[in-house]
C-alpha positions, -999 to 999 in steps of 0.1 A, spaced: -527 53 -219 -558 37 -211 -562 -1 -205 -580 -4 -236 -548 10 -255 -526 -13 -238 -545 -45 -247 -550 -30 -284 -510 -26 -288 -499 -57 -270 -525 -76 -294 -511 -58 -325 -476 -64 -312 -482 -100 -308 -496 -103 -342 -464 -85 -357 -444 -108 -337 -460 -136 -352 -457 -125 -387 -421 -112 -385 -401 -145 -388 -418 -153 -422 -416 -116 -432 -379 -111 -426 -367 -145 -436 -352 -134 -465 -342 -97 -458 -313 -82 -437 -339 -76 -410 -344 -96 -376 -377 -96 -358 -358 -81 -328 -351 -52 -347 -384 -44 -357 -400 -51 -320 -373 -28 -305 -382 0 -330 -419 -6 -323 -413 -3 -286 -393 29 -294 -424 44 -310 -447 33 -282 -424 50 -258 -432 82 -272 -469 79 -264 -484 97 -232 -480 72 -201 -494 78 -166 -470 97 -144 -470 67 -119 -453 43 -142 -416 43 -142 -394 24 -167 -361 32 -150 -345 0 -141 -334 12 -107 -368 14 -100 -379 -21 -112 -349 -43 -102 -368 -75 -89 -392 -73 -118 -366 -71 -145 -344 -100 -128 -375 -124 -126 -390 -118 -160 -356 -119 -177 -349 -149 -158 -379 -170 -169 -374 -160 -204 -340 -170 -203 -352 -204 -189 -375 -210 -216 -351 -203 -244 -327 -226 -228 -352 -254 -226 -360 -246 -263 -324 -246 -277 -316 -278 -258 -345 -296 -272 -337 -287 -307 -299 -295 -306 -297 -330 -327 -262 -336 -322 -255 -363 -298 -233 -363 -269 -223 -397 -256 -203 -394 -225 -185 -425 -232 -177 -418 -268 -143 -394 -273 -155 -390 -309 -187 -377 -296 -170 -353 -274 -148 -341 -306 -180 -334 -325 -188 -308 -296 -150 -294 -299 -161 -259 -309 -183 -255 -282 -158 -264 -253 -134 -240 -271 -159 -212 -269 -167 -218 -235 -133 -226 -220 -113 -204 -240 -133 -175 -256 -158 -168 -228 -131 -161 -204 -110 -140 -227 -143 -122 -234 -145 -117 -198 -109 -103 -192 -113 -80 -222 -145 -64 -212 -132 -60 -178 -99 -44 -189 -120 -19 -211 -143 -12 -183 -114 -6 -159 -91 14 -184 -114 31 -205 -143 35 -184 -123 41 -151 -147 15 -131 -134 -2 -100 -119 -36 -107 -148 -55 -91 -172 -35 -111 -155 -38 -143 -154 -78 -137 -192 -75 -133 -196 -57 -165 -174 -84 -181 -193 -114 -167 -225 -96 -175 -218 -89 -211 -195 -122 -221 -222 -148 -223 -242 -152 -258 -278 -149 -256 -303 -181 -267 -330 -158 -267 -325 -131 -294 -300 -155 -316 -326 -176 -335 -315 -162 -369 -281 -180 -364 -292 -211 -344 -305 -245 -353 -343 -247 -362 -366 -273 -349 -356 -307 -337 -353 -333 -366 -375 -364 -360 -386 -394 -379 -416 -378 -395 -392 -351 -411 -361 -372 -415 -360 -366 -453 -363 -327 -448 -331 -324 -427 -337 -285 -429 -360 -258 -442 -353 -248 -477 -326 -274 -481 -304 -258 -453 -288 -286 -429 -300 -273 -395 -272 -292 -380 -243 -276 -397 -213 -267 -374 -221 -229 -373 -255 -229 -360 -247 -260 -337 -217 -244 -321 -237 -210 -317 -266 -227 -303 -248 -250 -277 -226 -221 -267 -254 -200 -259 -274 -230 -239 -241 -235 -219 -226 -200 -212 -255 -186 -197 -250 -209 -165 -211 -205 -168 -212 -167 -165 -224 -172 -130 -192 -180 -115 -175 -145 -124 -207 -129 -114 -206 -142 -78 -168 -133 -79 -176 -98 -86 -203 -97 -58 -178 -113 -33 -152 -84 -42 -176 -59 -39 -185 -72 -5 -149 -66 6 -126 -87 26 -118 -112 -2 -86 -131 7 -66 -161 -3 -91 -187 15 -123 -169 -1 -106 -173 -36 -102 -211 -29 -139 -213 -15 -147 -196 -47 -131 -219 -69 -142 -249 -51 -178 -241 -48 -190 -214 -72 -169 -228 -100 -166 -266 -95 -193 -273 -69 -221 -254 -83 -215 -265 -119 -214 -301 -111 -245 -298 -92 -262 -283 -120 -251 -308 -146 -262 -338 -121 -297 -323 -115 -302 -316 -151 -289 -350 -163 -312 -368 -135 -343 -346 -143 -339 -353 -179 -336 -391 -177 -365 -393 -153 -388 -375 -174 -375 -391 -204 -384 -424 -191 -418 -411 -180 -427 -397 -211 -416 -424 -235 -410 -457 -215 -437 -458 -186 -453 -490 -177 -485 -478 -178 -499 -462 -210 -518 -435 -195 -486 -419 -179 -467 -418 -213 -471 -381 -223 -454 -388 -256 -482 -412 -268 -507 -384 -253 -492 -359 -273 -492 -334 -243 -463 -311 -249 -466 -290 -216 -439 -315 -201 -415 -294 -215 -424 -263 -193 -427 -286 -165 -396 -299 -170 -377 -264 -170 -396 -254 -139 -386 -285 -121 -350 -289 -131 -344 -253 -123 -362 -252 -91 -344 -286 -78 -310 -274 -88 -315 -239 -71 -328 -257 -38 -297 -279 -36 -273 -250 -46 -266 -259 -83 -266 -236 -112 -302 -237 -125 -296 -221 -161 -270 -251 -167 -295 -277 -152 -321 -266 -177 -303 -268 -205 -286 -302 -197 -321 -315 -187 -334 -304 -221 -305 -324 -240 -309 -352 -221 -348 -354 -226 -341 -349 -262 -318 -382 -260 -347 -401 -250 -363 -417 -282 -346 -391 -302 -368 -397 -334 -401 -392 -316 -422 -365 -332 -432 -354 -295 -399 -335 -293 -413 -312 -321 -445 -309 -300 -427 -299 -272 -401 -276 -289 -433 -258 -306 -449 -250 -270 -416 -235 -257 -410 -215 -290 -443 -198 -286 -439 -191 -251 -403 -177 -257 -417 -155 -284 -444 -140 -263 -417 -135 -237 -390 -120 -261 -417 -95 -274 -424 -83 -241 -389 -76 -229 -380 -61 -265 -412 -37 -264 -403 -25 -229 -366 -23 -239 -377 1 -267 -402 21 -245 -374 25 -216 -348 40 -242 -373 68 -250 -379 73 -214 -343 79 -199 -327 41 -199 -299 59 -220 -296 90 -200 -263 81 -185 -248 64 -215 -217 84 -224 -187 78 -249 -169 53 -223 -201 31 -226 -205 36 -266 -166 26 -267 -172 -5 -245 -200 -18 -264 -186 -13 -298 -155 -28 -289 -170 -59 -273 -191 -65 -302 -166 -54 -331 -133 -67 -314 -132 -85 -281 -155 -111 -289 -147 -117 -324 -110 -121 -316 -115 -141 -286 -137 -164 -305 -113 -165 -334 -84 -174 -309 -104 -203 -295 -114 -221 -328 -83 -213 -345 -63 -239 -324 -86 -269 -339 -62 -296 -343 -54 -311 -378 -75 -343 -370 -107 -321 -362 -102 -302 -395 -102 -333 -413 -132 -346 -397 -150 -319 -414 -146 -293 -389 -148 -255 -391 -129 -237 -421 -117 -202 -418 -151 -187 -431 -172 -208 -405 -148 -200 -377 -150 -163 -385 -188 -165 -384 -190 -182 -348 -166 -159 -335 -187 -127 -349 -224 -139 -341 -221 -137 -305 -253 -119 -298 -257 -101 -265 -292 -99 -251 -319 -108 -225 -294 -128 -204 -270 -96 -197 -301 -79 -183 -309 -107 -161 -272 -110 -146 -273 -74 -141 -305 -72 -124 -293 -102 -103 -261 -86 -91 -279 -52 -82 -306 -68 -62 -280 -90 -41 -253 -61 -35 -248 -25 -38 -231 -19 -72 -214 16 -76 -222 33 -112 -253 11 -114 -271 38 -137 -243 35 -159 -242 1 -162 -277 0 -170 -273 25 -198 -240 6 -212 -257 -30 -212 -287 -16 -227 -267 0 -255 -246 -29 -262 -277 -49 -266 -292 -27 -291 -259 -26 -310 -260 -65 -311 -295 -66 -323 -289 -41 -350 -255 -53 -362 -261 -91 -360 -296 -85 -370 -285 -68 -406 -257 -94 -409 -270 -128 -401 -294 -129 -429 -269 -126 -459 -240 -140 -440 -257 -175 -433 -273 -175 -465 -237 -173 -482 -224 -199 -460 -253 -224 -465 -248 -221 -503 -211 -227 -501 -217 -259 -479 -243 -270 -502 -219 -264 -532 -193 -284 -514 -214 -313 -505 -225 -313 -542 -191 -314 -556 -179 -338 -528 
């Protein structure tokens, strides 16, 4: 394939990616499904013999590209969330209750369930099975746009709370968006635990150190750095004393990119979880002059960058599938993927949400249909590729080729299943919500 052909394919693919959200809005077909299909077709074209799409040959490249893509997506979803979290308000914390339940109950259950599948069904060593569970447990902020909140609501669009009369900040979209934003950072403790177990010599003292540092310490540092960065950048953008320093007045939206890079870098330098810092920074930045249209401008820049990175990853993923990525997939990998998407995640999500208190239900919380939707639409995607890439670049992992094939297949299953069902399911739930608000 010549250089000209590569540019032509990339240009046409980018045009397709730009049109897809509009073309597939009302059909049971998601843009990721189409882009993976295009990648499959491109993969059938002749490539140079010295070009390898095997993940074992591109570990660091996969890790860095997926890392940046997740960072961009985390900034985007953080800026898009309209629901306020006031640290001193118990009622505010309760409005985030479904998110806390999905993080503290559903995610550990999903890790445990997937680990048991990997251990009993696939015959993996316990540490490798735990790594598989940690890699596949987080829901993805990159490929889940069909079930997430849209652009941030600001004063200039206050009367249009959502496109086509749909409330963007409903409990389903909010819960899935906030969960995807937070659990990408919270999966790291379990990835590190798997790596520590693989390294050997893991004793009781090591368990205490893991709990104190990898679970508590690094999470606390990530949150603190995110809050600090978001507050400082918000002050500078909206309330700087010198007018020329107020980027919100100048309308310069690249602050969002600077914020994600700075918060991630700062958190990583001091040992915290950078993913968590980026999301918290975005949420805190969003809280600064919440109604300012500058938030929509920043979100727009991040959204376009995310679309470009997602295009690249999905095309290469599709190409790799026709060039050996799935060569090590067997019935065990198929069983793990289907069980995770169809049983483990939905069941874990339902268990987590079904214990909502009566007060929360009376406050307009999730009903049974909405709980089922949140439990089911746990999209797997780019984050899983990053975590696996991170693990195999830091420690020798047995069964690595099988893990790559299984994770890739799980992502494809999620893209297809959730892509087909998201549009009609969300349309039905939106219609029911509108009808309930009208009769109410």
